[in-house]
Backbone as JSON Lines, residues from 0, in Angstrom:
{"i":0,"aa":"M","n":[63.09,147.64,-197.2],"ca":[62.55,146.74,-196.19],"c":[61.13,146.31,-196.59]}
{"i":1,"aa":"E","n":[60.89,145.02,-196.47],"ca":[59.55,144.48,-196.73],"c":[58.79,144.42,-195.41]}
{"i":2,"aa":"L","n":[57.52,144.84,-195.42],"ca":[56.71,144.84,-194.21],"c":[55.46,144.0,-194.43]}
{"i":3,"aa":"I","n":[55.29,142.97,-193.58],"ca":[54.09,142.13,-193.61],"c":[53.13,142.74,-192.59]}
{"i":4,"aa":"D","n":[51.98,143.19,-193.08],"ca":[51.0,143.89,-192.25],"c":[49.97,142.89,-191.73]}
{"i":5,"aa":"K","n":[49.89,142.73,-190.41],"ca":[48.96,141.77,-189.82],"c":[48.14,142.42,-188.71]}
{"i":6,"aa":"L","n":[47.01,141.8,-188.42],"ca":[46.16,142.21,-187.31],"c":[46.14,141.08,-186.3]}
{"i":7,"aa":"G","n":[46.12,141.41,-185.01],"ca":[46.12,140.37,-184.0],"c":[45.16,140.67,-182.86]}
{"i":8,"aa":"L","n":[44.64,139.59,-182.28],"ca":[43.77,139.7,-181.11],"c":[44.56,139.3,-179.88]}
{"i":9,"aa":"V","n":[44.67,140.23,-178.94],"ca":[45.32,139.97,-177.66],"c":[44.21,139.68,-176.65]}
{"i":10,"aa":"Y","n":[44.12,138.42,-176.26],"ca":[43.07,138.01,-175.34],"c":[43.72,137.34,-174.13]}
{"i":11,"aa":"I","n":[43.49,137.93,-172.96],"ca":[44.12,137.47,-171.72],"c":[43.05,136.96,-170.78]}
{"i":12,"aa":"R","n":[43.32,135.78,-170.2],"ca":[42.43,135.19,-169.21],"c":[43.32,134.6,-168.11]}
{"i":13,"aa":"D","n":[43.04,134.95,-166.86],"ca":[43.83,134.45,-165.73],"c":[45.32,134.72,-165.9]}
{"i":14,"aa":"K","n":[45.64,135.91,-166.45],"ca":[47.02,136.37,-166.66],"c":[47.82,135.49,-167.61]}
{"i":15,"aa":"K","n":[47.1,134.79,-168.5],"ca":[47.73,134.04,-169.59],"c":[47.12,134.56,-170.89]}
{"i":16,"aa":"I","n":[47.91,134.47,-171.96],"ca":[47.46,134.99,-173.25],"c":[47.15,133.85,-174.21]}
{"i":17,"aa":"L","n":[46.06,134.02,-174.96],"ca":[45.65,133.04,-175.96],"c":[46.54,133.17,-177.19]}
{"i":18,"aa":"M","n":[47.2,132.07,-177.56],"ca":[48.08,132.07,-178.72],"c":[47.73,130.89,-179.62]}
{"i":19,"aa":"A","n":[48.12,130.97,-180.88],"ca":[47.79,129.93,-181.86],"c":[49.06,129.47,-182.57]}
{"i":20,"aa":"R","n":[49.05,128.2,-183.01],"ca":[50.16,127.65,-183.79],"c":[49.58,127.02,-185.05]}
{"i":21,"aa":"S","n":[50.07,127.46,-186.2],"ca":[49.62,126.92,-187.48],"c":[50.24,125.55,-187.73]}
{"i":22,"aa":"K","n":[49.58,124.78,-188.59],"ca":[50.13,123.48,-189.0],"c":[51.51,123.69,-189.61]}
{"i":23,"aa":"N","n":[52.42,122.81,-189.3],"ca":[53.8,122.83,-189.82],"c":[54.62,124.04,-189.38]}
{"i":24,"aa":"K","n":[54.22,124.69,-188.3],"ca":[55.01,125.8,-187.75],"c":[55.53,125.4,-186.38]}
{"i":25,"aa":"D","n":[56.64,126.01,-185.98],"ca":[57.27,125.61,-184.72],"c":[57.06,126.62,-183.59]}
{"i":26,"aa":"V","n":[56.4,127.73,-183.88],"ca":[56.17,128.73,-182.83],"c":[54.69,129.14,-182.8]}
{"i":27,"aa":"F","n":[54.28,129.65,-181.65],"ca":[52.94,130.21,-181.5],"c":[52.96,131.67,-181.92]}
{"i":28,"aa":"Y","n":[51.84,132.17,-182.32],"ca":[51.74,133.58,-182.69],"c":[50.4,134.14,-182.22]}
{"i":29,"aa":"I","n":[50.25,135.45,-182.36],"ca":[49.03,136.15,-181.97],"c":[47.94,135.77,-182.98]}
{"i":30,"aa":"P","n":[46.79,135.27,-182.52],"ca":[45.72,134.94,-183.47],"c":[45.32,136.16,-184.3]}
{"i":31,"aa":"G","n":[45.05,135.94,-185.57],"ca":[44.69,137.03,-186.48],"c":[45.29,136.77,-187.84]}
{"i":32,"aa":"G","n":[45.5,137.8,-188.61],"ca":[46.08,137.62,-189.94],"c":[46.04,138.89,-190.77]}
{"i":33,"aa":"K","n":[46.16,138.7,-192.07],"ca":[46.24,139.83,-193.0],"c":[44.85,140.26,-193.46]}
{"i":34,"aa":"R","n":[44.72,141.56,-193.72],"ca":[43.44,142.05,-194.25],"c":[43.39,141.79,-195.74]}
{"i":35,"aa":"E","n":[42.17,141.6,-196.21],"ca":[41.95,141.47,-197.65],"c":[41.58,142.84,-198.19]}
{"i":36,"aa":"S","n":[41.68,143.01,-199.49],"ca":[41.43,144.29,-200.13],"c":[40.09,144.88,-199.7]}
{"i":37,"aa":"G","n":[40.13,146.12,-199.23],"ca":[38.91,146.84,-198.87],"c":[38.39,146.58,-197.46]}
{"i":38,"aa":"E","n":[39.03,145.65,-196.73],"ca":[38.56,145.35,-195.38],"c":[39.07,146.36,-194.37]}
{"i":39,"aa":"S","n":[38.24,146.7,-193.4],"ca":[38.7,147.49,-192.26],"c":[39.44,146.55,-191.31]}
{"i":40,"aa":"D","n":[40.15,147.13,-190.34],"ca":[40.81,146.31,-189.31],"c":[39.79,145.4,-188.64]}
{"i":41,"aa":"Q","n":[38.66,145.96,-188.28],"ca":[37.63,145.2,-187.55],"c":[37.1,144.05,-188.4]}
{"i":42,"aa":"Q","n":[36.82,144.3,-189.68],"ca":[36.31,143.26,-190.57],"c":[37.34,142.14,-190.75]}
{"i":43,"aa":"A","n":[38.57,142.53,-190.99],"ca":[39.63,141.54,-191.22],"c":[39.88,140.71,-189.97]}
{"i":44,"aa":"L","n":[39.97,141.36,-188.83],"ca":[40.23,140.64,-187.59],"c":[39.08,139.7,-187.27]}
{"i":45,"aa":"S","n":[37.85,140.16,-187.44],"ca":[36.68,139.31,-187.19],"c":[36.7,138.08,-188.08]}
{"i":46,"aa":"R","n":[37.01,138.27,-189.37],"ca":[37.06,137.14,-190.31],"c":[38.16,136.16,-189.92]}
{"i":47,"aa":"E","n":[39.35,136.68,-189.64],"ca":[40.48,135.82,-189.3],"c":[40.24,135.03,-188.01]}
{"i":48,"aa":"I","n":[39.69,135.69,-187.01],"ca":[39.44,135.01,-185.72],"c":[38.39,133.92,-185.89]}
{"i":49,"aa":"K","n":[37.37,134.19,-186.7],"ca":[36.35,133.17,-187.0],"c":[37.0,131.98,-187.7]}
{"i":50,"aa":"E","n":[37.88,132.25,-188.68],"ca":[38.55,131.18,-189.42],"c":[39.49,130.37,-188.53]}
{"i":51,"aa":"E","n":[40.24,131.05,-187.65],"ca":[41.28,130.39,-186.87],"c":[40.78,129.76,-185.58]}
{"i":52,"aa":"L","n":[39.85,130.43,-184.91],"ca":[39.44,130.0,-183.57],"c":[37.98,129.58,-183.48]}
{"i":53,"aa":"G","n":[37.22,129.82,-184.56],"ca":[35.82,129.42,-184.58],"c":[34.92,130.2,-183.64]}
{"i":54,"aa":"V","n":[35.31,131.42,-183.3],"ca":[34.49,132.26,-182.42],"c":[34.16,133.58,-183.12]}
{"i":55,"aa":"E","n":[33.07,134.21,-182.65],"ca":[32.62,135.49,-183.22],"c":[33.09,136.64,-182.33]}
{"i":56,"aa":"L","n":[33.86,137.55,-182.9],"ca":[34.23,138.75,-182.15],"c":[33.0,139.62,-181.92]}
{"i":57,"aa":"V","n":[32.98,140.3,-180.79],"ca":[31.92,141.27,-180.49],"c":[32.48,142.63,-180.93]}
{"i":58,"aa":"P","n":[32.03,143.15,-182.11],"ca":[32.67,144.32,-182.72],"c":[32.81,145.53,-181.8]}
{"i":59,"aa":"E","n":[31.76,145.82,-181.01],"ca":[31.82,147.03,-180.18],"c":[32.83,146.93,-179.03]}
{"i":60,"aa":"T","n":[33.39,145.73,-178.78],"ca":[34.38,145.58,-177.7],"c":[35.81,145.74,-178.2]}
{"i":61,"aa":"L","n":[36.0,145.79,-179.51],"ca":[37.36,145.87,-180.06],"c":[37.99,147.24,-179.77]}
{"i":62,"aa":"Q","n":[39.21,147.19,-179.22],"ca":[39.96,148.41,-178.95],"c":[41.4,148.21,-179.34]}
{"i":63,"aa":"H","n":[41.97,149.22,-180.04],"ca":[43.39,149.14,-180.41],"c":[44.23,149.12,-179.13]}
{"i":64,"aa":"L","n":[45.14,148.17,-179.05],"ca":[46.02,148.05,-177.89],"c":[47.36,148.72,-178.17]}
{"i":65,"aa":"E","n":[48.04,148.23,-179.19],"ca":[49.38,148.72,-179.53],"c":[49.76,148.08,-180.86]}
{"i":66,"aa":"T","n":[50.77,148.64,-181.52],"ca":[51.3,148.06,-182.74],"c":[52.76,147.7,-182.49]}
{"i":67,"aa":"F","n":[53.11,146.47,-182.87],"ca":[54.47,145.95,-182.64],"c":[55.08,145.57,-183.97]}
{"i":68,"aa":"V","n":[56.41,145.82,-184.11],"ca":[57.14,145.48,-185.33],"c":[58.38,144.69,-184.95]}
{"i":69,"aa":"A","n":[58.66,143.6,-185.7],"ca":[59.85,142.79,-185.44],"c":[60.23,142.05,-186.72]}
{"i":70,"aa":"Q","n":[61.44,141.5,-186.73],"ca":[61.87,140.61,-187.8],"c":[60.85,139.48,-187.91]}
{"i":71,"aa":"A","n":[60.41,139.18,-189.13],"ca":[59.43,138.11,-189.34],"c":[60.09,136.75,-189.12]}
{"i":72,"aa":"H","n":[59.46,135.93,-188.31],"ca":[59.97,134.59,-187.99],"c":[60.05,133.74,-189.25]}
{"i":73,"aa":"G","n":[61.23,133.14,-189.49],"ca":[61.39,132.23,-190.62],"c":[61.49,132.91,-191.98]}
{"i":74,"aa":"K","n":[61.61,134.24,-192.0],"ca":[61.73,134.98,-193.27],"c":[63.13,135.56,-193.39]}
{"i":75,"aa":"A","n":[63.47,136.02,-194.6],"ca":[64.79,136.59,-194.85],"c":[65.03,137.82,-193.97]}
{"i":76,"aa":"E","n":[66.29,138.04,-193.64],"ca":[66.68,139.21,-192.84],"c":[66.13,140.47,-193.5]}
{"i":77,"aa":"G","n":[65.56,141.36,-192.69],"ca":[65.01,142.61,-193.21],"c":[63.52,142.53,-193.53]}
{"i":78,"aa":"V","n":[62.95,141.32,-193.51],"ca":[61.51,141.2,-193.7],"c":[60.87,141.34,-192.31]}
{"i":79,"aa":"K","n":[60.11,142.4,-192.14],"ca":[59.51,142.69,-190.84],"c":[58.02,142.38,-190.85]}
{"i":80,"aa":"V","n":[57.51,142.07,-189.66],"ca":[56.08,141.91,-189.51],"c":[55.59,143.02,-188.58]}
{"i":81,"aa":"Q","n":[54.5,143.63,-188.98],"ca":[53.85,144.65,-188.15],"c":[52.54,144.04,-187.68]}
{"i":82,"aa":"A","n":[52.4,143.93,-186.36],"ca":[51.17,143.39,-185.78],"c":[50.4,144.52,-185.12]}
{"i":83,"aa":"I","n":[49.26,144.86,-185.72],"ca":[48.36,145.87,-185.15],"c":[47.44,145.09,-184.21]}
{"i":84,"aa":"C","n":[47.64,145.26,-182.91],"ca":[46.97,144.43,-181.91],"c":[45.75,145.11,-181.31]}
{"i":85,"aa":"Y","n":[44.71,144.32,-181.18],"ca":[43.46,144.76,-180.57],"c":[43.11,143.84,-179.41]}
{"i":86,"aa":"T","n":[42.38,144.39,-178.45],"ca":[41.73,143.57,-177.43],"c":[40.25,143.55,-177.76]}
{"i":87,"aa":"G","n":[39.56,142.57,-177.24],"ca":[38.13,142.48,-177.48],"c":[37.58,141.18,-176.93]}
{"i":88,"aa":"E","n":[36.27,141.12,-176.93],"ca":[35.57,139.93,-176.43],"c":[35.04,139.11,-177.61]}
{"i":89,"aa":"F","n":[34.77,137.84,-177.37],"ca":[34.18,136.99,-178.39],"c":[33.13,136.09,-177.78]}
{"i":90,"aa":"K","n":[32.27,135.56,-178.66],"ca":[31.22,134.62,-178.25],"c":[31.69,133.22,-178.59]}
{"i":91,"aa":"G","n":[31.58,132.31,-177.62],"ca":[32.0,130.93,-177.84],"c":[33.31,130.63,-177.15]}
{"i":92,"aa":"E","n":[33.74,129.39,-177.28],"ca":[35.02,128.96,-176.7],"c":[35.97,128.66,-177.85]}
{"i":93,"aa":"P","n":[37.15,129.3,-177.84],"ca":[38.07,129.12,-178.97],"c":[38.55,127.67,-179.09]}
{"i":94,"aa":"K","n":[38.66,127.22,-180.33],"ca":[39.24,125.91,-180.62],"c":[39.97,126.01,-181.96]}
{"i":95,"aa":"P","n":[41.01,125.2,-182.15],"ca":[41.77,125.28,-183.4],"c":[40.87,125.0,-184.6]}
{"i":96,"aa":"S","n":[41.0,125.81,-185.64],"ca":[40.17,125.69,-186.82],"c":[40.99,126.09,-188.05]}
{"i":97,"aa":"G","n":[40.6,125.61,-189.21],"ca":[41.32,125.98,-190.43],"c":[42.76,125.54,-190.39]}
{"i":98,"aa":"E","n":[43.68,126.5,-190.58],"ca":[45.1,126.16,-190.62],"c":[45.74,126.04,-189.24]}
{"i":99,"aa":"I","n":[44.96,126.25,-188.19],"ca":[45.51,126.21,-186.83],"c":[45.57,124.77,-186.32]}
{"i":100,"aa":"E","n":[46.74,124.37,-185.87],"ca":[46.91,123.03,-185.33],"c":[46.62,122.99,-183.84]}
{"i":101,"aa":"E","n":[47.03,124.07,-183.14],"ca":[46.81,124.06,-181.69],"c":[46.71,125.48,-181.16]}
{"i":102,"aa":"I","n":[45.94,125.63,-180.09],"ca":[45.91,126.9,-179.36],"c":[46.38,126.6,-177.95]}
{"i":103,"aa":"A","n":[46.88,127.64,-177.28],"ca":[47.38,127.46,-175.92],"c":[47.26,128.78,-175.16]}
{"i":104,"aa":"W","n":[47.1,128.63,-173.84],"ca":[47.12,129.79,-172.95],"c":[48.53,129.86,-172.38]}
{"i":105,"aa":"L","n":[49.28,130.88,-172.79],"ca":[50.7,130.96,-172.44],"c":[50.97,132.06,-171.42]}
{"i":106,"aa":"A","n":[51.99,131.8,-170.6],"ca":[52.47,132.76,-169.61],"c":[53.83,133.3,-170.08]}
{"i":107,"aa":"Y","n":[54.36,134.25,-169.36],"ca":[55.63,134.86,-169.76],"c":[56.74,133.81,-169.85]}
{"i":108,"aa":"A","n":[56.68,132.78,-169.01],"ca":[57.68,131.71,-169.02],"c":[57.72,130.98,-170.36]}
{"i":109,"aa":"D","n":[56.65,131.09,-171.14],"ca":[56.56,130.44,-172.45],"c":[57.08,131.33,-173.58]}
{"i":110,"aa":"R","n":[57.68,132.46,-173.26],"ca":[58.09,133.44,-174.26],"c":[58.95,132.83,-175.36]}
{"i":111,"aa":"S","n":[59.78,131.85,-175.04],"ca":[60.66,131.24,-176.05],"c":[59.89,130.41,-177.08]}
{"i":112,"aa":"R","n":[58.62,130.15,-176.83],"ca":[57.8,129.32,-177.73],"c":[57.02,130.15,-178.75]}
{"i":113,"aa":"V","n":[57.2,131.48,-178.75],"ca":[56.43,132.35,-179.64],"c":[57.34,133.06,-180.63]}
{"i":114,"aa":"G","n":[56.74,133.55,-181.72],"ca":[57.49,134.27,-182.75],"c":[58.03,135.61,-182.24]}
{"i":115,"aa":"N","n":[58.86,136.23,-183.07],"ca":[59.57,137.46,-182.68],"c":[58.64,138.59,-182.25]}
{"i":116,"aa":"V","n":[57.62,138.87,-183.05],"ca":[56.74,139.99,-182.72],"c":[55.96,139.68,-181.43]}
{"i":117,"aa":"A","n":[55.59,138.4,-181.24],"ca":[54.9,138.02,-180.01],"c":[55.81,138.13,-178.79]}
{"i":118,"aa":"Q","n":[57.11,137.93,-178.97],"ca":[58.04,138.1,-177.85],"c":[58.04,139.56,-177.37]}
{"i":119,"aa":"I","n":[57.97,140.49,-178.31],"ca":[57.89,141.91,-177.95],"c":[56.57,142.18,-177.22]}
{"i":120,"aa":"L","n":[55.49,141.6,-177.73],"ca":[54.19,141.72,-177.06],"c":[54.26,141.16,-175.64]}
{"i":121,"aa":"F","n":[54.86,139.98,-175.47],"ca":[54.97,139.37,-174.13],"c":[55.71,140.32,-173.18]}
{"i":122,"aa":"D","n":[56.82,140.91,-173.65],"ca":[57.58,141.86,-172.81],"c":[56.69,143.04,-172.42]}
{"i":123,"aa":"W","n":[55.96,143.57,-173.39],"ca":[55.09,144.73,-173.17],"c":[54.01,144.4,-172.14]}
{"i":124,"aa":"L","n":[53.4,143.22,-172.27],"ca":[52.35,142.81,-171.32],"c":[52.92,142.56,-169.93]}
{"i":125,"aa":"K","n":[54.11,141.96,-169.87],"ca":[54.74,141.67,-168.58],"c":[55.07,142.97,-167.84]}
{"i":126,"aa":"E","n":[55.61,143.94,-168.58],"ca":[55.95,145.25,-167.98],"c":[54.73,145.9,-167.35]}
{"i":127,"aa":"R","n":[53.56,145.64,-167.9],"ca":[52.32,146.22,-167.4],"c":[51.57,145.28,-166.44]}
{"i":128,"aa":"N","n":[52.24,144.18,-166.07],"ca":[51.67,143.21,-165.13],"c":[50.34,142.61,-165.62]}
{"i":129,"aa":"L","n":[50.22,142.44,-166.94],"ca":[49.0,141.88,-167.52],"c":[49.08,140.37,-167.69]}
{"i":130,"aa":"I","n":[50.32,139.83,-167.74],"ca":[50.51,138.38,-167.77],"c":[51.52,138.0,-166.7]}
{"i":131,"aa":"D","n":[51.42,136.75,-166.24],"ca":[52.37,136.22,-165.24],"c":[53.57,135.6,-165.92]}
């Protein structure tokens, strides 16, 4: 089994979750990405969020939320993605940047618009009454 290791920021406002969609992709996903060699989770997530959303994470607010694993969207069967999810605060207002075409505040009703690992996250958040 191939495992794609990713870091994600779970940011909820008014019981909706901030999600991002890359250019030429058909689903939204958890903002974040892969770590580069030698980076800590915090360093990688901070870099990715700056690249994707144009905001600065506040390092001392980052807390591990949960890790989710699912079939990778658009990849061969058996290719899994592992999303190590953190919550945290940032400075600024997020806007699409770099490879991101659009960001959106999604509710549970939007679950069909997100990738596989994000669907598991949506279920997890809904069970805990964190999103509507």
